[in-house]
N, C-alpha and C positions, 0 to 999 in steps of 0.2 A: 237663454242660450239659443241658438241655432245649428248645433250640431246634430245632422239627422241622425244617426244610430242612436244618439244618447233620447233623442225625441222620441224614436219608437220603444226602446225599452222603456220609457217613460209610461207610454201607451198601453203597452203589453202588461207592464207593472200594474196596473190599474186594477186587472182581471183576477189577481193574486191576494193570497195574504200579505198582511204588512211584513211578516218575519220571512215568507216566502217570495217576496218583492226585493228584499234586502240582499237575498242571497243570490238572486238574479242580477241584481245590478253587480254584486260585488264580484261575479265570475264576469261578469261583461267588463269591468275596469279591468280587472285582470287578464282576459284575451289581449288588453292594448300592447302588454310586453311581448307578446306572441308576433302581434301586429310588428313591433318596433323591429323583433327580429329577423324576420322573415325581410323586411325593408331594408334592414342594413346588410343582411347576406347578398339582395339583389343589388343592393348598390356598389358594394366592396367588391363584389365578382366583378364589375366593369374595369376596374384595377389590378386584382391579383386573381392568385387561381381558387379553386373553390374552398381549401382547405384552410388558407389565411384567412379568406373571407369568413367563414364559419367562426374562427376565435375571434373575429375583431364582431361580427353580430351577436355572439354570447354574449360579450363584455357589453356592448354598447346598450344593449337591451337590459343586461341583468346584474351589471353593474353596481357600486352604492347610491348614488345618485337617481338614477335612473326609477328606481321601484318606488312609488310614493302613493301609495294605495290610498292614502289618507286625504291625497286632493286629487279628486278624480281628473278634474280639469288640465293637472299637468300629466296624468297618465296619459290622456285623450291627444293632447299637443306633442307630447315626445315621440309618442305613436307614430307619427308620420314625419318628423323630423329628417329621419332617415333615409325615408321616398325622396325627398326633397334632391337629392344628389343622384338620383335615377334620370335619365335622358327619357323623354317625352312625358314621365310623368309626375315631372317635378312641381309643375304648375299647380297641377290636382292636388298635391302634398301638402302645399305650401298653403293652399286654400284650405283643406281640411285642420291643419295645424291652426288655424287662424280662428277657426269655428270652434277647435278645440276649445277655446277659451282662455288658457294659460299662457298668455304674454310675456309675463316676466323672464320664461326659458325661451320662448320663440326670440325675442328680443336679443337675448346674447348668443343665441346661435345664429344670427344671421350674418356673421362672418363665413359660413359655410356655404352661402349663398355663390362664393368665389368659384367654386366647385361645378357649379351647374346655373348660373346666371338666370338662365329660362324660368325657373322656380318662381322667381318674382313675381311674373305675368298671375300666380297665384291671388295677387293681390285681389282682383276680380271676383273670383268664387268669393273671399273674404266680406266682401261689402255688405251683405247682411248684418253680420256680428260689429261691423267696423262703424258704419253710420250710429246705431244706437251708441255705441261706446263712446261717437264723438258727442253725443247731445249729453249722457251721464257724466261724462268725465269730470267736467268746471262743478258739478255739485256734489263731487266723491269726496271724501276726506284725504284722497291720495292728490288731490289738486290744492286742498285748501291747508294741508298740513307739512312742511317739511320734515322729513327723519334725522334723527341725531347723523351728523356725516361717520361716528365712530361705529354706528349701529350695522351688524349685519356684517361685518369685514371678518375675513378667513384667517385665524392664526396659522403661522407657518406650522405649528406643531399637529395641526389638522390633516395632514398631507403625510404622516407619519403612523399618527395615532389618531383612532375613532372613538374620542372620549364619550361618555354619555351623558354628558352634562352641558348646561344653556352656557353661552359663550357670547359676549357682545350683544345681549337681549335676544339672540336666536337659539331654538331649541335645536338638539342634534341632526334631525332628518336633514337641514338645511346645509349642513358641514357632512354631512355623510361622503366618503371619499373612498374607492375602492377598485384598481384597475387591474388586479390582480398581475401577471405576469408581465401585461402590457406596459407597466413602469419601470421595466427595464428592458424591455425589445427595442423598444422607442430611440435610446442610444444609438442603435447600430443601422438607422435608417437615413441617416444623413447622405448617404451616396445614391439619393431614390429621388426625383424633382419633386413626386406625390408625399414623399416622407418629409421632406423641408415644410412642404407647406402645412403638412399635420403638425409639426414642431412649430410653425409658426401660429397655429390657429390655437395650440395649447399654449403658448406664450400668451396671447391675448387674452384666454382665460383666466389665467394666472395673474396676470394685471388687475385683469378686471375684480378677482375674488379677492384679492389685496385691498379693493376699494381706491387704486391709484387715479381711476376714472370713474364717474358718476354716470351708470345707465339705469342699472337696475334700483329699487328700493332696497335689496337685501345684497350686497356686492358678491355673496357668498355663492349665489345662483349661477355664475361665471364658472362654478366648478362642473357645470355639464359642457361648457364648450373646452375646458380644461381637459374633460375625461375623453369627450372626443376626439379634440386633438392628438391625444397619446395613443388611444387606440388604431387613429387613422393611420397616422405614422408607424405605429409598431407592426401592423400586417404586410408591411414592404420589407421587414427586415428578418421574414420566415421565408427559409427554403423549403420547396417539399419534404425534403429526407426529414424535416425535424418538424412539421407540421402537426402531423398525427398525436404525436405525443403530448407536444405542447397543446393540443385542443380539451387531451384529456385531462394534463394538468389543470388547466384553467378551469374547465368545467370542475373538478374536485376543488379548486380554491372557492370558486364563487358558492359552492352548495357549505363548504366547511365552514367559511364564512359568513354563512347567511345571517346570523345576527347582526349584522352591521344593516340589516332595513330595519323602517321603523319600530319605534317601540313606545311603552307609556311615554306620554301622554296619548300618543297617536291611536295605540293599540284600541283603545277604547272604543274607536269610531266603530269596531267588528264586534261589536257585541250586538246581540238581536236587539231592535227598537223597542221591543216590548221589556227589556230589561234597564235601557237608560230611567234614569231621573230627570226628568224634561223641569224640574222646577229651581234646581240648584245651581249655585252662581258658580262652581268649578269647573272647568274646561270639560268638556264643552259650553256646559250650560252658560256659562258666561258670554257666547257671543251672540246670543239670542237666535241663532240659526234653527236650533229646534223648535222653539216655540212661536218662531216668527216675530219677537217681542224687539224693539232698540234696545240696544244696553250701551248707556251714553258713555261708558268706559272702557268699550271696546274700541281698540285703535286698529286692528288689522283688515284685510279685505279691502272691497270696496264701498265700506259702508256712506252713505249720506254724511256728509259733512254737519249737516243740521243737526244730528242725533248725538253728536259727540262732544261731550263736554269735560274739560280737564279737573 
């Protein structure tokens, strides 16, 4: 991966003990939520007053789908997506999002470029990641095996209840959805042009998450665009008179419902490396990532197709 911040942390971690290096990397991952919140605040401030922008930034950075420490690349990419809306910085943000490496979310977030088309110039910055990807893609399991069409679709009930069980072959974190009061405020944003744009983006996200058109292997990843659209629309429905108490309420809701964030089996990634059992065949040992050994039954990620056998 050509994500420069990650390479710097990897270099510095070589000088630390394994457990200390893991703590350092954990903090590095979580810092990207702060980067996302700052970027969202700067971007939204171009459209609304600071307090409504703060409400949107808190939600888009710390909403249910946005916190995925079990997938570092997702955090790296999502940290820079809000910055794509910032005039002048958009191309750099898009390039960093590409280099972050989690393209499934970046792909479903591409409609956001309608708000700042210049950000697409960032593809030039992303070429160091794109070129080897184009070489590797034909050899990967993603190019060789077509997933089940029903796999990863978001059930409607997940919009109301964050159930803790896998569904349609997908674990809970891919279905995590929660935007707090933004889910109510957006209905009052119909009188603003940008509010309507946000609702349109949310509609695309909803249709995509339901699997009605296939771009991502896991349609539920469109929840990012659905969340972003609802949040973006909601900030145009807030007046300065009620903005402050709503920000306080939203912060409380996000904290009170913090159990929406990833749980077992993903939480065991946060155990110290020295405590992990590298030889087992249960998650995460079944992936082969910990021991760098190919596991022929593992279907996820971008494994080489030649290593997979049904």
